[in-house]
BAFI-3210 file (N, C-alpha, C; in Angstrom, 3 decimals, decimal comma, padded with zeros to 6 digits):
// residues 87
n [1|2|3|4|5|6|7|8|9|10|11|12|13|14|15|16|17|18|19|20|21|22|23|24|25|26|27|28|29|30|31|32|33|34|35|36|37|38|39|40|41|42|43|44|45|46|47|48|49|50|51|52|53|54|55|56|57|58|59|60|61|62|63|64|65|66|67|68|69|70|71|72|73|74|75|76|77|78|79|80|81|82|83|84|85|86|87]
n.u [-020,060|-021,178|-020,019|-020,362|-022,601|-022,664|-021,867|-019,975|-019,036|-016,586|-017,608|-018,911|-022,512|-024,110|-022,516|-024,372|-027,041|-027,088|-027,599|-026,730|-025,263|-027,846|-027,993|-026,860|-026,662|-029,198|-029,554|-028,261|-029,769|-030,025|-030,073|-029,628|-029,625|-027,866|-026,647|-024,742|-023,333|-019,966|-017,447|-015,166|-011,737|-010,614|-008,185|-009,293|-010,544|-014,178|-016,279|-019,287|-020,561|-021,891|-019,478|-019,727|-020,939|-021,566|-024,075|-024,434|-027,190|-027,489|-030,807|-032,293|-035,132|-036,012|-036,634|-033,875|-030,919|-030,437|-028,062|-025,444|-021,867|-020,981|-018,575|-015,899|-014,596|-012,203|-012,282|-014,424|-016,814|-019,033|-020,003|-022,739|-023,546|-025,952|-024,766|-024,331|-022,964|-022,296|-020,644]
n.v [021,352|023,268|025,015|024,309|023,228|020,789|016,994|014,466|011,604|009,396|005,402|003,105|001,907|002,067|003,774|005,991|006,047|006,713|007,923|010,291|011,750|012,044|012,897|015,700|016,253|016,377|019,007|020,676|021,248|019,296|016,604|012,708|012,789|010,499|006,722|005,503|002,023|000,690|-000,826|-003,006|-002,694|-005,818|-006,653|-006,742|-006,727|-008,552|-007,443|-007,338|-005,022|-002,624|-000,537|002,620|005,806|007,994|010,917|013,497|016,893|020,031|021,829|019,654|017,413|015,538|011,902|009,467|008,098|004,520|003,846|001,806|001,709|000,594|-002,424|-001,224|-000,670|001,484|004,793|003,869|002,517|004,691|005,840|004,621|005,808|008,709|011,461|015,109|016,391|019,054|019,413]
n.w [-004,309|-003,456|-005,218|-008,555|-010,413|-011,042|-010,240|-010,799|-009,078|-009,026|-007,412|-005,142|-005,194|-004,250|-001,661|-002,907|-001,261|001,526|004,443|005,428|003,048|001,362|003,210|002,630|000,024|000,053|001,205|000,091|-002,052|-005,233|-006,643|-007,198|-010,970|-012,714|-012,555|-013,326|-014,785|-014,299|-015,585|-014,185|-013,181|-013,767|-012,220|-009,454|-006,995|-006,879|-005,383|-004,969|-005,345|-007,359|-009,235|-009,963|-011,483|-010,275|-011,973|-010,093|-009,825|-009,606|-008,191|-009,361|-010,125|-010,995|-012,073|-011,933|-013,420|-014,598|-016,384|-018,513|-018,914|-021,090|-022,273|-025,300|-028,564|-028,282|-029,495|-030,804|-030,302|-028,775|-025,300|-022,953|-021,531|-020,340|-020,010|-020,704|-023,444|-023,701|-021,567]
ca.u [-021,562|-021,171|-019,936|-020,201|-023,778|-023,033|-021,051|-019,762|-017,910|-016,835|-017,883|-019,711|-023,410|-023,711|-022,669|-024,879|-027,579|-026,832|-028,793|-025,775|-025,037|-028,972|-028,908|-025,845|-027,078|-030,521|-029,299|-027,560|-030,120|-028,821|-030,694|-028,905|-029,663|-027,615|-025,405|-023,428|-022,280|-018,598|-016,910|-014,496|-011,039|-009,646|-007,726|-010,015|-011,416|-014,501|-017,078|-020,585|-021,133|-021,607|-018,370|-020,412|-020,214|-023,387|-023,820|-025,759|-027,271|-028,413|-031,805|-033,001|-036,096|-036,839|-036,036|-032,999|-031,830|-029,436|-026,919|-024,547|-020,873|-020,202|-016,627|-015,396|-013,254|-011,507|-012,209|-015,192|-018,274|-019,479|-020,266|-023,848|-024,282|-026,177|-024,139|-024,645|-021,628|-021,309|-018,718]
ca.v [020,826|025,107|025,809|023,422|023,342|019,452|016,797|013,009|010,912|007,271|005,267|002,413|002,665|002,202|004,898|006,870|006,320|006,806|009,150|011,966|011,359|012,265|014,466|016,546|016,399|017,368|020,530|021,880|021,765|018,500|016,019|012,463|012,240|009,040|006,501|004,929|001,188|001,579|-001,809|-003,574|-003,711|-007,679|-006,629|-005,983|-008,212|-008,530|-006,680|-007,425|-004,028|-001,644|000,861|003,611|006,912|009,740|012,950|014,191|018,453|021,483|021,225|017,909|016,680|013,524|010,580|008,122|006,802|003,955|002,890|000,685|001,889|-000,071|-001,774|-001,593|-001,028|002,943|005,652|003,225|002,861|005,661|005,079|004,376|006,794|010,147|012,619|015,584|016,634|020,158|019,661]
ca.w [-003,829|-003,189|-006,475|-009,066|-010,774|-012,524|-010,015|-010,683|-008,527|-009,358|-005,734|-004,870|-005,778|-002,455|-001,771|-003,033|-000,694|002,399|005,387|005,674|002,334|000,477|003,594|002,101|-001,481|-000,679|001,881|-001,619|-003,700|-005,544|-007,099|-008,185|-011,685|-013,136|-011,561|-014,734|-013,943|-014,693|-016,148|-013,268|-014,098|-014,168|-010,829|-008,274|-006,387|-006,447|-004,283|-005,615|-005,579|-008,959|-009,217|-010,533|-012,136|-009,698|-012,132|-009,679|-010,401|-008,580|-009,065|-010,639|-009,278|-011,715|-011,872|-011,558|-014,199|-014,503|-017,666|-017,780|-019,827|-022,446|-023,127|-026,245|-028,781|-027,972|-030,501|-031,631|-029,632|-027,732|-023,951|-023,614|-020,441|-020,977|-018,959|-021,507|-024,655|-022,963|-020,696]
c.u [-021,866|-020,792|-020,082|-021,915|-024,007|-022,565|-020,893|-018,898|-018,250|-016,773|-018,238|-020,875|-023,791|-024,184|-023,483|-026,358|-027,579|-026,895|-027,999|-025,492|-026,236|-029,030|-027,806|-026,441|-028,555|-030,784|-028,753|-028,467|-030,078|-029,625|-029,673|-029,853|-029,533|-026,853|-025,367|-023,017|-021,168|-018,037|-015,105|-013,398|-010,572|-008,895|-007,821|-010,665|-013,239|-015,691|-018,911|-021,911|-020,958|-020,676|-019,461|-019,443|-021,492|-023,125|-025,399|-025,586|-027,966|-030,294|-033,157|-033,906|-036,806|-036,372|-033,998|-032,422|-030,019|-029,236|-025,989|-023,265|-020,499|-019,333|-016,803|-014,610|-013,430|-012,199|-013,764|-016,712|-017,927|-019,672|-021,683|-024,137|-024,137|-025,551|-024,317|-022,842|-020,808|-020,185|-017,352]
c.v [023,252|025,391|025,711|023,095|021,708|018,797|015,588|013,142|010,011|006,908|004,468|002,382|002,816|002,900|006,118|007,925|005,986|007,885|010,416|012,473|012,240|013,353|015,605|016,933|017,046|019,095|021,914|021,799|020,241|016,747|014,621|012,077|011,153|008,584|005,738|004,255|001,152|000,315|-002,027|-004,002|-004,712|-007,009|-006,938|-006,640|-008,382|-008,667|-006,779|-005,861|-003,086|-000,695|001,279|004,735|008,053|011,004|013,304|016,395|018,919|021,220|020,038|017,884|015,494|012,690|009,974|007,296|006,259|002,448|002,538|001,553|000,196|-000,847|-002,273|-000,869|000,697|003,600|004,857|003,468|003,910|005,258|005,370|005,158|007,751|011,319|013,977|016,026|017,766|019,881|019,609]
c.w [-004,340|-004,617|-007,943|-010,033|-011,492|-011,173|-010,662|-010,231|-008,854|-007,171|-006,396|-004,664|-003,879|-001,739|-001,398|-001,969|001,235|002,995|004,470|004,340|001,254|001,839|002,675|000,869|-001,578|000,333|000,504|-002,389|-004,570|-005,862|-007,720|-009,367|-012,533|-012,443|-013,111|-013,732|-015,202|-014,954|-014,851|-013,074|-013,168|-012,537|-009,368|-007,661|-006,233|-005,419|-004,338|-005,694|-006,956|-008,510|-010,651|-010,484|-011,360|-010,496|-011,417|-009,991|-009,689|-008,790|-009,506|-009,921|-009,704|-010,995|-011,886|-012,936|-014,432|-015,663|-017,021|-019,484|-020,694|-022,736|-024,379|-027,359|-028,915|-029,373|-031,526|-031,538|-028,309|-026,645|-024,269|-022,208|-021,136|-020,678|-020,947|-021,849|-023,643|-022,353|-020,355]
res [m|q|v|a|g|n|l|v|f|i|g|l|a|s|a|w|f|i|r|a|r|q|e|d|m|r|q|a|r|f|g|l|v|e|l|c|a|l|p|i|p|p|d|w|p|q|f|g|i|e|l|t|a|g|w|a|r|r|g|w|q|g|g|i|a|h|t|r|l|l|e|g|s|p|g|r|d|p|p|q|c|q|w|p|a|v|w]
***
């Protein structure tokens, strides 16, 4: 968080709301922009918590978007997440 202005991590949705993680983000002046739910691979066990890609941005003070990456035909259906195309 000391170098980049935008970060994306893949993990369980609940991991973003652990107090230690929130404090790390606050001290680095990052805010959570979006949690994008990802399809769970069929061979993974069902664990009841969404697998997400979380986008954090330095200086972000807005709300958190909760989106879903829909499964579709590769190359035909665009992702539903809101991440900027400039990455």
